[in-house]
N, C-alpha and C positions, 0 to 999 in steps of 0.2 A: 286267439293268437294267430298271427300270420307268419309265414316263413320269410326268411330274408330274400329280397329281390336282387337279381344280379344287376350290376352297373355296367356301363359301356366298357370300362377298362378291365373288367373281369373280377373286380372286388364286389363284395356284397354289403349292402347297407340295410339297416333295420327299418321296416315299414311301421306305421303307427299301430299301436296295440289297441285292444278294445277299449281301454281306459283313456285313450287319446294321447298318451305320453309318447314322446319320441326319445330315443337314445341320441345323445349329441354326436354329430358327425365331426370327426377330426378335420380341422382346417389344414389344407395343404400348405406347406411352407412357402412364403412369398419369395419370389425370385429376387435376388439382389439387384438393386438398381446400378446402372453403369456409373462408375465413379464414386459410389458411396463410401467404400473403405478409405480411399485417399481423402475425400472431402471430409469424412467424419474424423479422420486422424488430424487433419489440419485444423478443424474446428476445435478438437480436443486440445491440441497444442496451444492454440490461442487462448482458450479458457484457462488452461493451466498457467499461462503467463500472467493471469490476473489483470486484464485491461483496466478494471476500476482502480487498481492501485497505481496506475501510471501517473495519475495526477500528482503523486508525491514527488515525482522527478521534476516537476515544474520549479522546485526549489533551486534548481541550477541558475535561475535568473535572479535569485535574491541578491547576491553580491554585486553583479553588474548594475542592478537597479539601485542599490544603496549608494553606489559610486557615481550614479548619473551616466553610466555608459551603456545602458540597455539598448539604445537605438543606434549605437555606433556600427560602422560597417563590420568590424571584427565580431561584435556581439551577434549581429544578425546572421553571420555565416557560421560561427563556431558554437553558439548556444544550442541550436537545433541538433547539431551533431552530438554534443555532450548529452543532451536529453535522450537521444536515441541510444547512445552507448550505455547510459545508466539503465535505460529500460531493458536493454539486452542482458546486462549483468543481473538485474533483478529477476528477469525471466529465467535465466540459468539457475539461479538459486531456487526459485519456485519449482522448476522441473526436477531438479535433483532432490529437493526436499520431499516432493510428492512421491517420487519413485522410491525413496528410502522408507517412507511411512505408508506405503500402499497397503500392506497387510493390516496395520493398525487402523487405517482409515476405513477399511472395509467393514470393520466392526462398529464404526461410529454412525449414529443415526443420520447425520447430515453430510459428514465428510465422505461417506461411501459413494456419494454422487459425483465426487471429483473425477475428472476423466481418467486419470491413471488408476485410481481405486476401482472404478467401474469397468475397466478393461477397454475403454475407448482409445486410450494411448497405452501401448505395451510398455512395461517397465524398462526393457532395454532401450527402446526408442527414446523414452524420457531422459534416461541417463546420457544417451548419445547426443541428443540435441542440446541438453543442458551443458554437457562438457564442451561441445563445439562452441556454443555461445560464450562460455567462460574463457575460452582460449582466444577467440576471434575479437571480442570486444576490447580487451586491453591492447591487443596487437594493433587494431585499427586506431585506437586512441594514440598510441605512440607514433603512428605514421601520419594521421590526419590532424591530430590536436597538438599534444605536447607530451614529453616524457613524464612531467609531473602529473598530468591527468591519468596517464597510463598507470603510474605507480599508485595513485589514489584508487583507481578501479580495481587493481590487483589486491590492494589492502582490503577494500570493501568485500570482494569475493572471498578472500581468505577468512575474514571475520565472520561473514554471514554463513559460510559453509561450516566453520567451527561451531557457530551457533546452532545450526541444524543438527549437527552430530551430537553435541554434548552440552554446550554452554547455555542452551535454552532451559536446561534443567537446574541451573545454578542460581540461587536466590540473589536478587539485586543485580547480578551480572547481566541477566537477560534484559533488564530495563536499560542498563548502560549501553549494551550493544545496539538495541533498537534505536535508542536516542542518537548514538554515534552515527548510525546509518543515515539519519536525517541530516545531521551536521555535515557529513561527507558530501551529501548532495548539494547543500548550500555552499560548501567550499569549492566544489568542482567548477562552478561557473567563474569564480574568482581566479582559480589557477589557470583556467583556459585562456583568460584575458590578461593574466599577470597583474591582477588587482590585489593589493594588500588588504587583508581582512582585519578590521578594527576589533579591539577587545569588546566593544559594546555589541557589535554584530555577532560575534561568537557567543557572548553571554546570552543575549536575547534569543538567538536562534536555538542554541543548545537547550536552555531551560524551557523555552516554548515547546520544543519537541518533547522534552521529558514530561511536561505538563500533559500533553495529549497522550503520550504512551502510558503514563500512570493512570490517567483517567480511563483509558481503554481497559487496562487490567482491572481497575476498580469496578467498572461496569460489568466485566465478565464475572468477577468474584461475586457481585451482588446478584446477578441473574442466576448463578449456579448455587447460591446459598440454599441449603436444605435439600439439594438434589444430589443424587448419586451420579457417578460417571462424569467427572469434570472434563471439559474439553481440553484443558491443559493441566497436567498433573501438578505443575508448580503452583497453580492457584490455590491448592489446598495448604500450601506452606505460608502463603501471604495471609494477613488479616485485612479486612476491609478498613480497619482503623489505620493501619500502617500505609496502605495505598492512598487513602484519603490524605494523610499527612504529606506524602510525597507529592501528589499533584497540587496540593495547596501551597507547599513550599516552592515548587517549581514555578507556579503561576506568579507568586510574589517576586521571585528573583527575576523572572522575565520582564515583569512590569517595571521593576527597579532599574534593570539594565536599559530598557527602552527610554525611560524618563531621564536617566543620566545622559544618554546620547542626545535627547532632545534639548536638554538644558545645559549641555557642556559649553564651556567658554568660547569654543571655536565657532559656535553658531550665533549669528547676530539676529536677535529677535526682531529687529527693525528693518531687516532686509525685505524689500518688496512691499506689497500692499498689506499683508497680514503675516503674523508669525506662524507660518504653517507647521513648522517643526514642532512648536509647543502645542499648537491646536491638535496635531495628530495624536498626541498623548491621550486625549479624551476618547477618540474613536478606538484606539488600541486597547485601552482599559475596558471600554464597553464590550469589545469583542471577547476579551478574556472573561469578563463577567457573564456574558451571554452563554459562552461555551461551558462555563462552570455550572450553569443551570442543568445542562444535560449530564455532566459528570456527576453532580450531586444526586440526580435521579437514578443514576446507574444505566443511562441509555446512550452513553458515548462509546459504545463498543466498536462502531465503525466511524472513525473520524471523518472520512471523506463524505459519508452520507449525512452526518450532522452538519458539516459545512455547507453542502450543496442543497440540502432540503429545507433548512430553516431560513425563511425569507428575511426575518429580522437580522440574522447573522450575515446573510449575503449582503443586505443593504449596508450594514455597519462596515463590512469588509470593503465594499466599493467606496464608501466615504473615506475610509482610512487610506485606501490606495490612492485616491485623488489627492488627499492632503499630503501624503508621503511623497507622491510624485512632485507636487509643487514645492515641498520642502527641499527635496534633492536638487530640483532645478533652480532653487534660490529665487523663486518668484515672489 
């Protein structure tokens, strides 16, 4: 054995023993990098705002596109603003929700990595930023867009915050609220441009959203079957059979609503070179059927990933967009 040798700073460290083993030397704490706390906080706030979910807010272009007003001067100036305001409102809800659920998320195997639960974003900061966005977004909408858009955003915030507090634990109501959130996004673009929303637009959009929401819940229920610790307590009250019934019913009504729009008397099938409105039904139905493959497998838990990662679905969607655009333009 050898005795400890002095170090330059006055502490002592253990030299190798006769058996060649070394006692581990404690690593000195790393000096904090300049700007790390602020940079880490900003990155945490951005992650909490769920950038992947922002694609949902593109629904604000749905009503202007359906009315053939997507490339008008008013649309090009107002729709990006409405998209940004809806993104701010959604970020406010995410921040407040994560701050409220921070303690529960810390006990969850995956949610504990969320910035608020992990301590990257302090709970008071999450509440403060979320509250500021919730106040500023409707105020900016009233000033820059229209009072109707401001009222819609206020209603969206109130509904989503009520959902975070208690309504997400109410059977069926949770499906209705999430679906209504999608429908509000689709309606916002129409309100911003004073475009009347047709009954077929509302039926197809609403039930299309319910189809995706129910498919997501069904996938979550399938993946947690036989496992303890559900990621969402309400999933234990749903049965996979019931959720399958809901997404199948919603898919059928969405297809019916779209077909009635395409075949309504107001549309002349002989306008232009081809009846694009009627032909677009084929692509729309194929898209529903393709998405239903993932719903049936129980792998539609993240709709944006299903839509963006499946090449066949992307191709079908692009074909549908082209046909729909030609139909709206009466080519």
